[in-house]
Residue, then its C-alpha position, 0 to 999 in steps of 0.5 A: m258245635s264248632a270246628i276243631t282248631i289245628d294248633a301245634a298240640a293238636e297236630a302233634k296228637v294227630r301225628d302220634i295217633l297216625a304213627n301208632s296206627l301205621d306202626l311208625d316212629g313219629e319222625e317217619l311220618t311225613r306230611t304228604g306220605l301216602f298211607v296206602d302206597e308208602y306206609g302199607a295201610d289197609s282199610l282196617c288201619a284207616i278205620e282205626m285212625l278215624s276212630a282214634i282221632e274221633v275219640a281223642f278230639g271228641v268229634t264225629i267224622e263222617q265215614d265218607e271222609l275216609e277216602n280223603m284221609v290219604h296222608f297226614e296233611a289231609v287228615l288235618e284238613v278233615l279234622s279241621r272240618a269235623e264238628s265237636r260232639 
């Protein structure tokens, strides 16, 4: 198993997933905008994002990584450490 490489296509896919989960346009989502404080995300939204990313990239992300997934950049970091299934 290997880690995911975050290229421009992967980053765009993550942006789409996050924007959809947060009910935003892709341009509204900044790299460091906090999901909870700036976009009003709740725990259900976080789980939805995690699940969608796992399915889209064929990876498994541990539930304890949710606390690290606070903004777009952090999600990319978590994804880069995720192991493919």
